[in-house]
N, CA, C and O atoms as a Maestro MAE file, in Angstrom:
{
 s_m_m2io_version
 :::
 2.0.0
}

f_m_ct {
 s_m_title
 :::
 protein
 m_atom[240] {
  # First column is atom index #
  i_m_mmod_type
  r_m_x_coord
  r_m_y_coord
  r_m_z_coord
  i_m_residue_number
  s_m_chain_name
  s_m_pdb_residue_name
  s_m_pdb_atom_name
  i_m_atomic_number
  :::
  1 25 0.814 -1.202 0.000 1 A "MET " " N  " 7
  2 3 0.000 0.000 0.000 1 A "MET " " CA " 6
  3 2 0.853 1.260 0.000 1 A "MET " " C  " 6
  4 15 0.401 2.310 -0.455 1 A "MET " " O  " 8
  5 25 2.077 1.172 0.502 2 A "LEU " " N  " 7
  6 3 2.899 2.371 0.544 2 A "LEU " " CA " 6
  7 2 3.344 2.811 -0.839 2 A "LEU " " C  " 6
  8 15 3.707 3.973 -1.026 2 A "LEU " " O  " 8
  9 25 3.324 1.910 -1.810 3 A "ASP " " N  " 7
  10 3 3.716 2.272 -3.166 3 A "ASP " " CA " 6
  11 2 2.568 2.899 -3.952 3 A "ASP " " C  " 6
  12 15 2.778 3.398 -5.057 3 A "ASP " " O  " 8
  13 25 1.375 2.878 -3.403 4 A "ALA " " N  " 7
  14 3 0.246 3.487 -4.089 4 A "ALA " " CA " 6
  15 2 0.399 5.011 -4.048 4 A "ALA " " C  " 6
  16 15 0.795 5.565 -3.022 4 A "ALA " " O  " 8
  17 25 0.090 5.687 -5.151 5 A "PRO " " N  " 7
  18 3 0.223 7.141 -5.165 5 A "PRO " " CA " 6
  19 2 -0.665 7.794 -4.110 5 A "PRO " " C  " 6
  20 15 -1.861 7.510 -4.040 5 A "PRO " " O  " 8
  21 25 -0.098 8.642 -3.312 6 A "GLY " " N  " 7
  22 3 -0.862 9.374 -2.315 6 A "GLY " " CA " 6
  23 2 -1.094 8.629 -1.012 6 A "GLY " " C  " 6
  24 15 -1.770 9.151 -0.125 6 A "GLY " " O  " 8
  25 25 -0.553 7.422 -0.871 7 A "ALA " " N  " 7
  26 3 -0.801 6.634 0.344 7 A "ALA " " CA " 6
  27 2 -0.185 7.290 1.572 7 A "ALA " " C  " 6
  28 15 -0.786 7.288 2.646 7 A "ALA " " O  " 8
  29 25 1.005 7.850 1.419 8 A "MET " " N  " 7
  30 3 1.659 8.483 2.565 8 A "MET " " CA " 6
  31 2 0.907 9.730 3.001 8 A "MET " " C  " 6
  32 15 0.751 9.979 4.196 8 A "MET " " O  " 8
  33 25 0.447 10.502 2.051 9 A "ALA " " N  " 7
  34 3 -0.327 11.699 2.382 9 A "ALA " " CA " 6
  35 2 -1.653 11.319 3.034 9 A "ALA " " C  " 6
  36 15 -2.088 11.967 3.985 9 A "ALA " " O  " 8
  37 25 -2.286 10.282 2.529 10 A "ALA " " N  " 7
  38 3 -3.563 9.838 3.106 10 A "ALA " " CA " 6
  39 2 -3.377 9.359 4.538 10 A "ALA " " C  " 6
  40 15 -4.216 9.640 5.394 10 A "ALA " " O  " 8
  41 25 -2.299 8.643 4.812 11 A "ALA " " N  " 7
  42 3 -2.029 8.185 6.176 11 A "ALA " " CA " 6
  43 2 -1.838 9.372 7.112 11 A "ALA " " C  " 6
  44 15 -2.318 9.354 8.245 11 A "ALA " " O  " 8
  45 25 -1.146 10.394 6.647 12 A "GLY " " N  " 7
  46 3 -0.960 11.594 7.454 12 A "GLY " " CA " 6
  47 2 -2.272 12.302 7.732 12 A "GLY " " C  " 6
  48 15 -2.498 12.768 8.849 12 A "GLY " " O  " 8
  49 25 -3.140 12.389 6.735 13 A "VAL " " N  " 7
  50 3 -4.442 13.031 6.907 13 A "VAL " " CA " 6
  51 2 -5.294 12.244 7.896 13 A "VAL " " C  " 6
  52 15 -5.959 12.835 8.747 13 A "VAL " " O  " 8
  53 25 -5.280 10.932 7.794 14 A "ILE " " N  " 7
  54 3 -6.041 10.104 8.726 14 A "ILE " " CA " 6
  55 2 -5.501 10.274 10.144 14 A "ILE " " C  " 6
  56 15 -6.278 10.310 11.098 14 A "ILE " " O  " 8
  57 25 -4.182 10.380 10.293 15 A "GLY " " N  " 7
  58 3 -3.587 10.605 11.601 15 A "GLY " " CA " 6
  59 2 -4.032 11.925 12.200 15 A "GLY " " C  " 6
  60 15 -4.363 11.986 13.384 15 A "GLY " " O  " 8
  61 25 -4.046 12.979 11.403 16 A "VAL " " N  " 7
  62 3 -4.489 14.293 11.884 16 A "VAL " " CA " 6
  63 2 -5.964 14.240 12.267 16 A "VAL " " C  " 6
  64 15 -6.358 14.802 13.290 16 A "VAL " " O  " 8
  65 25 -6.776 13.578 11.464 17 A "CYS " " N  " 7
  66 3 -8.210 13.457 11.780 17 A "CYS " " CA " 6
  67 2 -8.424 12.684 13.075 17 A "CYS " " C  " 6
  68 15 -9.289 13.045 13.873 17 A "CYS " " O  " 8
  69 25 -7.657 11.641 13.291 18 A "THR " " N  " 7
  70 3 -7.776 10.848 14.515 18 A "THR " " CA " 6
  71 2 -7.416 11.688 15.733 18 A "THR " " C  " 6
  72 15 -8.128 11.665 16.737 18 A "THR " " O  " 8
  73 25 -6.321 12.425 15.649 19 A "LEU " " N  " 7
  74 3 -5.929 13.291 16.770 19 A "LEU " " CA " 6
  75 2 -6.964 14.389 16.995 19 A "LEU " " C  " 6
  76 15 -7.259 14.746 18.136 19 A "LEU " " O  " 8
  77 25 -7.509 14.920 15.914 20 A "GLY " " N  " 7
  78 3 -8.564 15.932 16.046 20 A "GLY " " CA " 6
  79 2 -9.810 15.376 16.711 20 A "GLY " " C  " 6
  80 15 -10.432 16.053 17.530 20 A "GLY " " O  " 8
  81 25 -10.178 14.155 16.369 21 A "TRP " " N  " 7
  82 3 -11.359 13.534 16.968 21 A "TRP " " CA " 6
  83 2 -11.164 13.325 18.473 21 A "TRP " " C  " 6
  84 15 -12.091 13.538 19.254 21 A "TRP " " O  " 8
  85 25 -9.982 12.918 18.870 22 A "VAL " " N  " 7
  86 3 -9.705 12.747 20.298 22 A "VAL " " CA " 6
  87 2 -9.817 14.096 21.010 22 A "VAL " " C  " 6
  88 15 -10.363 14.171 22.110 22 A "VAL " " O  " 8
  89 25 -9.306 15.156 20.392 23 A "ALA " " N  " 7
  90 3 -9.407 16.490 20.991 23 A "ALA " " CA " 6
  91 2 -10.862 16.918 21.130 23 A "ALA " " C  " 6
  92 15 -11.240 17.503 22.145 23 A "ALA " " O  " 8
  93 25 -11.681 16.635 20.122 24 A "VAL " " N  " 7
  94 3 -13.112 16.967 20.192 24 A "VAL " " CA " 6
  95 2 -13.774 16.196 21.324 24 A "VAL " " C  " 6
  96 15 -14.583 16.756 22.064 24 A "VAL " " O  " 8
  97 25 -13.440 14.916 21.465 25 A "GLN " " N  " 7
  98 3 -14.024 14.121 22.548 25 A "GLN " " CA " 6
  99 2 -13.706 14.723 23.910 25 A "GLN " " C  " 6
  100 15 -14.578 14.813 24.774 25 A "GLN " " O  " 8
  101 25 -12.467 15.132 24.098 26 A "ILE " " N  " 7
  102 3 -12.044 15.636 25.399 26 A "ILE " " CA " 6
  103 2 -12.603 17.037 25.669 26 A "ILE " " C  " 6
  104 15 -13.153 17.293 26.741 26 A "ILE " " O  " 8
  105 25 -12.460 17.936 24.698 27 A "VAL " " N  " 7
  106 3 -12.802 19.345 24.929 27 A "VAL " " CA " 6
  107 2 -14.286 19.617 24.740 27 A "VAL " " C  " 6
  108 15 -14.916 20.207 25.617 27 A "VAL " " O  " 8
  109 25 -14.852 19.206 23.627 28 A "VAL " " N  " 7
  110 3 -16.226 19.572 23.290 28 A "VAL " " CA " 6
  111 2 -17.248 18.632 23.917 28 A "VAL " " C  " 6
  112 15 -18.210 19.079 24.540 28 A "VAL " " O  " 8
  113 25 -17.039 17.338 23.751 29 A "LEU " " N  " 7
  114 3 -18.020 16.372 24.233 29 A "LEU " " CA " 6
  115 2 -17.843 16.017 25.704 29 A "LEU " " C  " 6
  116 15 -18.724 15.401 26.304 29 A "LEU " " O  " 8
  117 25 -16.710 16.403 26.291 30 A "ASP " " N  " 7
  118 3 -16.405 16.143 27.699 30 A "ASP " " CA " 6
  119 2 -16.499 14.649 28.024 30 A "ASP " " C  " 6
  120 15 -17.058 14.254 29.048 30 A "ASP " " O  " 8
  121 25 -15.945 13.841 27.138 31 A "ILE " " N  " 7
  122 3 -15.924 12.393 27.332 31 A "ILE " " CA " 6
  123 2 -14.611 12.025 28.013 31 A "ILE " " C  " 6
  124 15 -13.534 12.433 27.577 31 A "ILE " " O  " 8
  125 25 -14.715 11.258 29.078 32 A "THR " " N  " 7
  126 3 -13.526 10.785 29.774 32 A "THR " " CA " 6
  127 2 -13.437 9.276 29.602 32 A "THR " " C  " 6
  128 15 -14.120 8.516 30.290 32 A "THR " " O  " 8
  129 25 -12.599 8.860 28.685 33 A "ALA " " N  " 7
  130 3 -12.352 7.445 28.427 33 A "ALA " " CA " 6
  131 2 -10.861 7.296 28.167 33 A "ALA " " C  " 6
  132 15 -10.438 7.154 27.020 33 A "ALA " " O  " 8
  133 25 -10.054 7.328 29.240 34 A "PRO " " N  " 7
  134 3 -8.601 7.380 29.065 34 A "PRO " " CA " 6
  135 2 -8.020 6.257 28.215 34 A "PRO " " C  " 6
  136 15 -7.127 6.509 27.407 34 A "PRO " " O  " 8
  137 25 -8.491 5.048 28.369 35 A "ARG " " N  " 7
  138 3 -7.935 3.935 27.591 35 A "ARG " " CA " 6
  139 2 -8.213 4.097 26.105 35 A "ARG " " C  " 6
  140 15 -7.321 3.913 25.277 35 A "ARG " " O  " 8
  141 25 -9.439 4.437 25.773 36 A "ALA " " N  " 7
  142 3 -9.800 4.617 24.361 36 A "ALA " " CA " 6
  143 2 -9.082 5.820 23.777 36 A "ALA " " C  " 6
  144 15 -8.596 5.763 22.647 36 A "ALA " " O  " 8
  145 25 -9.010 6.903 24.529 37 A "GLN " " N  " 7
  146 3 -8.351 8.096 24.031 37 A "GLN " " CA " 6
  147 2 -6.845 7.888 23.879 37 A "GLN " " C  " 6
  148 15 -6.240 8.411 22.943 37 A "GLN " " O  " 8
  149 25 -6.250 7.143 24.774 38 A "LEU " " N  " 7
  150 3 -4.833 6.832 24.655 38 A "LEU " " CA " 6
  151 2 -4.568 5.974 23.416 38 A "LEU " " C  " 6
  152 15 -3.605 6.198 22.683 38 A "LEU " " O  " 8
  153 25 -5.432 4.998 23.198 39 A "ALA " " N  " 7
  154 3 -5.276 4.123 22.026 39 A "ALA " " CA " 6
  155 2 -5.436 4.917 20.730 39 A "ALA " " C  " 6
  156 15 -4.647 4.749 19.800 39 A "ALA " " O  " 8
  157 25 -6.449 5.777 20.663 40 A "LEU " " N  " 7
  158 3 -6.662 6.573 19.454 40 A "LEU " " CA " 6
  159 2 -5.537 7.583 19.235 40 A "LEU " " C  " 6
  160 15 -5.110 7.802 18.101 40 A "LEU " " O  " 8
  161 25 -5.060 8.196 20.311 41 A "THR " " N  " 7
  162 3 -3.961 9.141 20.197 41 A "THR " " CA " 6
  163 2 -2.701 8.438 19.706 41 A "THR " " C  " 6
  164 15 -1.978 8.964 18.861 41 A "THR " " O  " 8
  165 25 -2.445 7.258 20.235 42 A "SER " " N  " 7
  166 3 -1.281 6.486 19.798 42 A "SER " " CA " 6
  167 2 -1.396 6.113 18.324 42 A "SER " " C  " 6
  168 15 -0.422 6.215 17.577 42 A "SER " " O  " 8
  169 25 -2.567 5.687 17.911 43 A "ALA " " N  " 7
  170 3 -2.781 5.326 16.507 43 A "ALA " " CA " 6
  171 2 -2.590 6.537 15.599 43 A "ALA " " C  " 6
  172 15 -1.971 6.433 14.540 43 A "ALA " " O  " 8
  173 25 -3.119 7.678 16.013 44 A "GLY " " N  " 7
  174 3 -2.952 8.897 15.223 44 A "GLY " " CA " 6
  175 2 -1.493 9.301 15.106 44 A "GLY " " C  " 6
  176 15 -1.038 9.700 14.034 44 A "GLY " " O  " 8
  177 25 -0.761 9.198 16.205 45 A "ALA " " N  " 7
  178 3 0.662 9.547 16.189 45 A "ALA " " CA " 6
  179 2 1.449 8.601 15.284 45 A "ALA " " C  " 6
  180 15 2.336 9.035 14.548 45 A "ALA " " O  " 8
  181 25 1.129 7.329 15.340 46 A "VAL " " N  " 7
  182 3 1.820 6.355 14.476 46 A "VAL " " CA " 6
  183 2 1.528 6.648 13.007 46 A "VAL " " C  " 6
  184 15 2.424 6.561 12.168 46 A "VAL " " O  " 8
  185 25 0.295 6.991 12.697 47 A "LEU " " N  " 7
  186 3 -0.051 7.304 11.313 47 A "LEU " " CA " 6
  187 2 0.655 8.563 10.825 47 A "LEU " " C  " 6
  188 15 0.971 8.681 9.641 47 A "LEU " " O  " 8
  189 25 0.902 9.498 11.730 48 A "LEU " " N  " 7
  190 3 1.624 10.704 11.336 48 A "LEU " " CA " 6
  191 2 3.110 10.436 11.129 48 A "LEU " " C  " 6
  192 15 3.721 11.005 10.225 48 A "LEU " " O  " 8
  193 25 3.693 9.579 11.952 49 A "VAL " " N  " 7
  194 3 5.132 9.334 11.908 49 A "VAL " " CA " 6
  195 2 5.492 8.304 10.846 49 A "VAL " " C  " 6
  196 15 6.529 8.435 10.197 49 A "VAL " " O  " 8
  197 25 4.677 7.303 10.658 50 A "THR " " N  " 7
  198 3 4.982 6.199 9.742 50 A "THR " " CA " 6
  199 2 5.212 6.643 8.290 50 A "THR " " C  " 6
  200 15 6.145 6.141 7.662 50 A "THR " " O  " 8
  201 25 4.418 7.547 7.730 51 A "PRO " " N  " 7
  202 3 4.669 7.923 6.332 51 A "PRO " " CA " 6
  203 2 6.043 8.547 6.112 51 A "PRO " " C  " 6
  204 15 6.575 8.469 5.005 51 A "PRO " " O  " 8
  205 25 6.621 9.154 7.120 52 A "ALA " " N  " 7
  206 3 7.933 9.779 6.957 52 A "ALA " " CA " 6
  207 2 9.033 8.728 6.807 52 A "ALA " " C  " 6
  208 15 10.029 8.980 6.128 52 A "ALA " " O  " 8
  209 25 8.875 7.561 7.422 53 A "GLY " " N  " 7
  210 3 9.896 6.521 7.364 53 A "GLY " " CA " 6
  211 2 10.199 6.051 5.961 53 A "GLY " " C  " 6
  212 15 11.360 6.102 5.556 53 A "GLY " " O  " 8
  213 25 9.214 5.590 5.188 54 A "PRO " " N  " 7
  214 3 9.484 5.134 3.815 54 A "PRO " " CA " 6
  215 2 9.994 6.258 2.913 54 A "PRO " " C  " 6
  216 15 10.813 6.013 2.027 54 A "PRO " " O  " 8
  217 25 9.519 7.485 3.127 55 A "ALA " " N  " 7
  218 3 9.968 8.598 2.287 55 A "ALA " " CA " 6
  219 2 11.446 8.882 2.534 55 A "ALA " " C  " 6
  220 15 12.191 9.147 1.591 55 A "ALA " " O  " 8
  221 25 11.867 8.828 3.772 56 A "VAL " " N  " 7
  222 3 13.259 9.071 4.097 56 A "VAL " " CA " 6
  223 2 14.114 7.920 3.576 56 A "VAL " " C  " 6
  224 15 15.209 8.148 3.063 56 A "VAL " " O  " 8
  225 25 13.626 6.689 3.702 57 A "ALA " " N  " 7
  226 3 14.381 5.531 3.238 57 A "ALA " " CA " 6
  227 2 14.568 5.558 1.721 57 A "ALA " " C  " 6
  228 15 15.615 5.135 1.230 57 A "ALA " " O  " 8
  229 25 13.586 6.041 0.974 58 A "ARG " " N  " 7
  230 3 13.691 6.080 -0.483 58 A "ARG " " CA " 6
  231 2 14.691 7.134 -0.956 58 A "ARG " " C  " 6
  232 15 15.318 6.967 -2.002 58 A "ARG " " O  " 8
  233 25 14.841 8.213 -0.196 59 A "ARG " " N  " 7
  234 3 15.748 9.279 -0.596 59 A "ARG " " CA " 6
  235 2 17.208 8.871 -0.460 59 A "ARG " " C  " 6
  236 15 18.076 9.448 -1.116 59 A "ARG " " O  " 8
  237 25 17.487 7.890 0.381 60 A "ARG " " N  " 7
  238 3 18.868 7.456 0.598 60 A "ARG " " CA " 6
  239 2 19.342 6.672 -0.535 60 A "ARG " " C  " 6
  240 15 20.487 6.218 -0.537 60 A "ARG " " O  " 8
  :::
 }
 m_bond[239] {
  # First column is bond index #
  i_m_from
  i_m_to
  i_m_order
  :::
  1 1 2 1
  2 2 3 1
  3 3 4 2
  4 3 5 1
  5 5 6 1
  6 6 7 1
  7 7 8 2
  8 7 9 1
  9 9 10 1
  10 10 11 1
  11 11 12 2
  12 11 13 1
  13 13 14 1
  14 14 15 1
  15 15 16 2
  16 15 17 1
  17 17 18 1
  18 18 19 1
  19 19 20 2
  20 19 21 1
  21 21 22 1
  22 22 23 1
  23 23 24 2
  24 23 25 1
  25 25 26 1
  26 26 27 1
  27 27 28 2
  28 27 29 1
  29 29 30 1
  30 30 31 1
  31 31 32 2
  32 31 33 1
  33 33 34 1
  34 34 35 1
  35 35 36 2
  36 35 37 1
  37 37 38 1
  38 38 39 1
  39 39 40 2
  40 39 41 1
  41 41 42 1
  42 42 43 1
  43 43 44 2
  44 43 45 1
  45 45 46 1
  46 46 47 1
  47 47 48 2
  48 47 49 1
  49 49 50 1
  50 50 51 1
  51 51 52 2
  52 51 53 1
  53 53 54 1
  54 54 55 1
  55 55 56 2
  56 55 57 1
  57 57 58 1
  58 58 59 1
  59 59 60 2
  60 59 61 1
  61 61 62 1
  62 62 63 1
  63 63 64 2
  64 63 65 1
  65 65 66 1
  66 66 67 1
  67 67 68 2
  68 67 69 1
  69 69 70 1
  70 70 71 1
  71 71 72 2
  72 71 73 1
  73 73 74 1
  74 74 75 1
  75 75 76 2
  76 75 77 1
  77 77 78 1
  78 78 79 1
  79 79 80 2
  80 79 81 1
  81 81 82 1
  82 82 83 1
  83 83 84 2
  84 83 85 1
  85 85 86 1
  86 86 87 1
  87 87 88 2
  88 87 89 1
  89 89 90 1
  90 90 91 1
  91 91 92 2
  92 91 93 1
  93 93 94 1
  94 94 95 1
  95 95 96 2
  96 95 97 1
  97 97 98 1
  98 98 99 1
  99 99 100 2
  100 99 101 1
  101 101 102 1
  102 102 103 1
  103 103 104 2
  104 103 105 1
  105 105 106 1
  106 106 107 1
  107 107 108 2
  108 107 109 1
  109 109 110 1
  110 110 111 1
  111 111 112 2
  112 111 113 1
  113 113 114 1
  114 114 115 1
  115 115 116 2
  116 115 117 1
  117 117 118 1
  118 118 119 1
  119 119 120 2
  120 119 121 1
  121 121 122 1
  122 122 123 1
  123 123 124 2
  124 123 125 1
  125 125 126 1
  126 126 127 1
  127 127 128 2
  128 127 129 1
  129 129 130 1
  130 130 131 1
  131 131 132 2
  132 131 133 1
  133 133 134 1
  134 134 135 1
  135 135 136 2
  136 135 137 1
  137 137 138 1
  138 138 139 1
  139 139 140 2
  140 139 141 1
  141 141 142 1
  142 142 143 1
  143 143 144 2
  144 143 145 1
  145 145 146 1
  146 146 147 1
  147 147 148 2
  148 147 149 1
  149 149 150 1
  150 150 151 1
  151 151 152 2
  152 151 153 1
  153 153 154 1
  154 154 155 1
  155 155 156 2
  156 155 157 1
  157 157 158 1
  158 158 159 1
  159 159 160 2
  160 159 161 1
  161 161 162 1
  162 162 163 1
  163 163 164 2
  164 163 165 1
  165 165 166 1
  166 166 167 1
  167 167 168 2
  168 167 169 1
  169 169 170 1
  170 170 171 1
  171 171 172 2
  172 171 173 1
  173 173 174 1
  174 174 175 1
  175 175 176 2
  176 175 177 1
  177 177 178 1
  178 178 179 1
  179 179 180 2
  180 179 181 1
  181 181 182 1
  182 182 183 1
  183 183 184 2
  184 183 185 1
  185 185 186 1
  186 186 187 1
  187 187 188 2
  188 187 189 1
  189 189 190 1
  190 190 191 1
  191 191 192 2
  192 191 193 1
  193 193 194 1
  194 194 195 1
  195 195 196 2
  196 195 197 1
  197 197 198 1
  198 198 199 1
  199 199 200 2
  200 199 201 1
  201 201 202 1
  202 202 203 1
  203 203 204 2
  204 203 205 1
  205 205 206 1
  206 206 207 1
  207 207 208 2
  208 207 209 1
  209 209 210 1
  210 210 211 1
  211 211 212 2
  212 211 213 1
  213 213 214 1
  214 214 215 1
  215 215 216 2
  216 215 217 1
  217 217 218 1
  218 218 219 1
  219 219 220 2
  220 219 221 1
  221 221 222 1
  222 222 223 1
  223 223 224 2
  224 223 225 1
  225 225 226 1
  226 226 227 1
  227 227 228 2
  228 227 229 1
  229 229 230 1
  230 230 231 1
  231 231 232 2
  232 231 233 1
  233 233 234 1
  234 234 235 1
  235 235 236 2
  236 235 237 1
  237 237 238 1
  238 238 239 1
  239 239 240 2
  :::
 }
}
């Protein structure tokens, strides 16, 4: 999937959306679910960081 055009950008967008959704849950909806929010935040962070790895590896 990483070789598909736009896959890295899409992963980054999904990561940003996931982090945004967690922020909405905490601030706007006042939902307190630490385990779920931690899992979603971790997933969002991984999606943001992961696309940079293959791009950096290809440039070398």
